ZATISE-660774 format. One record per residue (C-alpha): residue in three letters; y, x negated, z. Coordinates in steps of 0.5 Angstrom, whole numbers, padded with zeros to 4 digits, always signed. Example, Ala and Ser with C-alpha at 12.3 -4.5 7.8 and 13.67 -1.06 7.14 Angstrom:
2
Ala-0009-0025+0016
Ser-0002-0027+0014
! end
This chain:
257
Met+0160+0186-0414
Ala+0166+0189-0411
Ala+0172+0185-0409
Asp+0173+0189-0403
Leu+0168+0191-0397
Leu+0170+0196-0392
Val+0166+0196-0386
Phe+0167+0202-0381
Ala+0163+0203-0374
Val+0163+0211-0373
Pro+0165+0213-0367
Gly+0163+0218-0362
Ile+0156+0218-0363
Pro+0152+0221-0356
Glu+0145+0219-0353
Ile+0140+0221-0358
Ala+0135+0226-0356
Pro+0128+0227-0359
Ala+0128+0232-0365
Ala+0136+0231-0365
Asp+0139+0233-0372
Leu+0142+0226-0373
Ala+0145+0228-0380
Arg+0149+0233-0376
Val+0151+0228-0371
Ile+0153+0223-0376
Ala+0157+0228-0380
Gly+0160+0231-0374
Ala+0163+0224-0372
Val+0165+0222-0379
Arg+0169+0229-0379
Ser+0173+0228-0373
Ala+0175+0221-0375
Thr+0183+0221-0375
Asp+0183+0215-0381
Pro+0184+0219-0387
Gln+0181+0212-0390
Arg+0174+0214-0387
Ala+0173+0220-0391
Ile+0166+0220-0394
Glu+0167+0218-0401
Pro+0161+0217-0407
Gly+0158+0210-0406
Asp+0159+0210-0399
Val+0153+0207-0395
Phe+0151+0209-0388
Val+0148+0204-0384
Val+0144+0206-0378
Ala+0141+0203-0372
Gln+0133+0204-0372
Lys+0133+0206-0365
Val+0137+0212-0366
Val+0132+0214-0372
Ser+0126+0213-0368
Lys+0129+0217-0362
Ala+0130+0223-0366
Glu+0123+0222-0369
Asp+0121+0222-0362
Ala+0118+0215-0364
Val+0118+0213-0356
Val+0112+0211-0351
Arg+0112+0213-0344
Leu+0109+0207-0340
Gly+0106+0211-0335
Glu+0102+0214-0341
Val+0099+0208-0343
Thr+0092+0205-0341
Pro+0091+0197-0343
Ser+0085+0194-0346
Ala+0082+0188-0344
Leu+0085+0184-0349
Ala+0092+0187-0347
Ile+0091+0185-0340
Glu+0088+0178-0342
Trp+0094+0177-0346
Ala+0099+0179-0342
Ala+0096+0175-0336
Ala+0097+0169-0341
Ala+0104+0171-0343
Gly+0107+0174-0336
Lys+0108+0181-0339
Asp+0106+0188-0337
Pro+0099+0189-0340
Arg+0102+0196-0342
Val+0107+0193-0346
Val+0102+0188-0350
Glu+0098+0194-0351
Val+0103+0198-0355
Val+0105+0192-0359
Leu+0098+0191-0361
Ala+0097+0199-0363
Gln+0103+0198-0367
Ser+0100+0192-0371
Lys+0095+0191-0376
Arg+0095+0183-0375
Ile+0097+0178-0370
Val+0100+0172-0373
Arg+0101+0168-0367
Met+0102+0168-0359
Asp+0106+0163-0356
Arg+0111+0162-0350
Gly+0110+0169-0349
Val+0112+0172-0355
Leu+0107+0176-0360
Ile+0109+0175-0367
Thr+0105+0181-0371
Glu+0105+0184-0377
Thr+0106+0192-0377
His+0103+0197-0380
His+0109+0197-0385
Gly+0108+0190-0387
Phe+0114+0187-0383
Val+0113+0181-0379
Cys+0117+0180-0373
Ala+0116+0180-0366
Asn+0112+0185-0361
Ala+0111+0189-0367
Gly+0119+0191-0367
Val+0117+0195-0360
Asp+0123+0195-0356
Ala+0125+0197-0348
Ser+0133+0196-0349
Asn+0137+0202-0350
Ala+0130+0206-0350
Gly+0134+0212-0346
Gly+0131+0211-0339
Pro+0126+0206-0335
Gly+0119+0206-0337
Arg+0120+0207-0344
Leu+0119+0203-0350
Val+0122+0205-0357
Leu+0117+0204-0363
Leu+0119+0203-0371
Pro+0119+0209-0375
Leu+0113+0211-0378
Asp+0116+0211-0385
Pro+0123+0208-0385
Asp+0124+0209-0392
Ala+0122+0216-0391
Ser+0127+0216-0386
Ala+0132+0214-0389
Arg+0131+0219-0395
Arg+0131+0225-0390
Leu+0137+0222-0387
Arg+0141+0222-0394
Ala+0138+0229-0396
Arg+0141+0232-0390
Leu+0148+0228-0390
Arg+0148+0230-0397
Ala+0147+0238-0395
Arg+0152+0237-0389
Leu+0158+0232-0393
Gly+0157+0235-0400
Val+0156+0228-0402
Ala+0150+0223-0402
Pro+0151+0217-0399
Ala+0146+0211-0399
Val+0143+0210-0392
Val+0140+0204-0389
Val+0136+0203-0383
Thr+0136+0197-0379
Asp+0133+0193-0374
Ser+0134+0186-0371
Phe+0129+0180-0373
Gly+0129+0173-0372
Arg+0129+0168-0378
Ala+0124+0162-0379
Trp+0128+0155-0378
Arg+0134+0159-0375
Ile+0137+0161-0368
Gly+0139+0168-0366
Gln+0137+0175-0369
Ala+0140+0178-0375
Glu+0140+0185-0377
Val+0135+0187-0383
Ala+0134+0193-0387
Ile+0127+0196-0385
Gly+0129+0203-0389
Cys+0133+0204-0395
Ala+0135+0210-0399
Gly+0140+0211-0405
Leu+0142+0203-0404
Ala+0139+0198-0409
Pro+0135+0194-0404
Val+0135+0187-0408
Asp+0140+0184-0414
Asp+0135+0180-0418
Trp+0139+0175-0422
Arg+0133+0171-0425
Gly+0134+0170-0433
Arg+0142+0170-0432
Thr+0146+0164-0432
Asp+0151+0160-0427
Thr+0158+0158-0428
Asp+0155+0152-0431
Gly+0150+0156-0436
Arg+0144+0154-0433
Glu+0138+0159-0432
Leu+0137+0162-0425
His+0130+0162-0424
Gly+0130+0164-0416
Thr+0136+0168-0414
Val+0134+0175-0412
Ile+0140+0177-0407
Ala+0137+0182-0401
Ile+0143+0187-0402
Ala+0140+0192-0397
Asp+0139+0186-0391
Glu+0146+0183-0393
Ala+0149+0190-0392
Ala+0145+0191-0385
Ser+0148+0184-0383
Ala+0155+0186-0385
Ala+0155+0193-0381
Asp+0152+0189-0375
Leu+0159+0185-0374
Val+0163+0191-0373
Arg+0159+0195-0368
Asp+0158+0193-0360
Lys+0151+0193-0358
Gly+0153+0195-0351
Ser+0156+0202-0353
Arg+0154+0207-0357
Glu+0156+0205-0364
Pro+0149+0206-0368
Ala+0152+0208-0375
Val+0157+0204-0379
Arg+0159+0206-0386
Ile+0161+0201-0391
Arg+0165+0202-0397
Gly+0165+0197-0404
Leu+0158+0197-0405
Gly+0158+0203-0410
Arg+0155+0199-0416
Gln+0149+0198-0412
Val+0149+0205-0411
Pro+0145+0208-0417
Gly+0144+0215-0415
Gly+0137+0216-0414
Asp+0133+0214-0407
Gly+0131+0208-0411
Pro+0124+0204-0408
Gly+0127+0203-0401
Ala+0126+0197-0396
Ala+0119+0196-0398
Ala+0121+0192-0404
Leu+0124+0187-0400
Leu+0117+0185-0397
Arg+0114+0179-0400
Ala+0107+0179-0402
Ala+0102+0176-0398
Ala+0100+0171-0403
Asp+0107+0168-0403
Asp+0108+0168-0396
Leu+0109+0161-0394
Phe+0109+0163-0386
Gly+0104+0168-0386
! end
């Protein structure tokens, strides 16, 4: 791993509308930066909030167009929620893991286990709207990477992130839900520690750690959905790679499922 890690929020990104060319917006913001150190270089990683990716792909639901099912009405009454919101969460879920204290923990169609199937009303672009997760976040990352390459002449890695809660821990942290061009994990099993002992369970979640690092330099109350990281070049092998899907734990190994 590189000794130094530089993390820059990308300034000047406007509200993203459906069908917006997100690569054009990000590339334009990078080019307008006055700090020469921020010029794009091979090995740079763009960490992009899921919300702007979803907006550009029009993964947005208008509550006025939602008709709740009987199950959604029943669960909403128990949780004190809008039944239309619950209906959207159910539609985005393939499995209900738990419902407790007004929180729905579900497994999404992608295989993510998270609150409310990742459905979010914050920064949705207006009242009565919900932003969904991208249909295929790894594919979204690959497309964005290709389009950034076309505009910048360099193929940066791309990580698409969302905020997830953690078992046994307070608060949320950003995790990678989509990834292209960055090795999502660094498997140390079979290597040795400083005492010469063989490692059997050490697999470093590189893409998740990049996502969390990026979140430290942006303000969620302002429009800073894109962050650039420099210093992960050894983890940027060249191709798109396996994506964030490589971070999903197999159901047989999931002690919480």
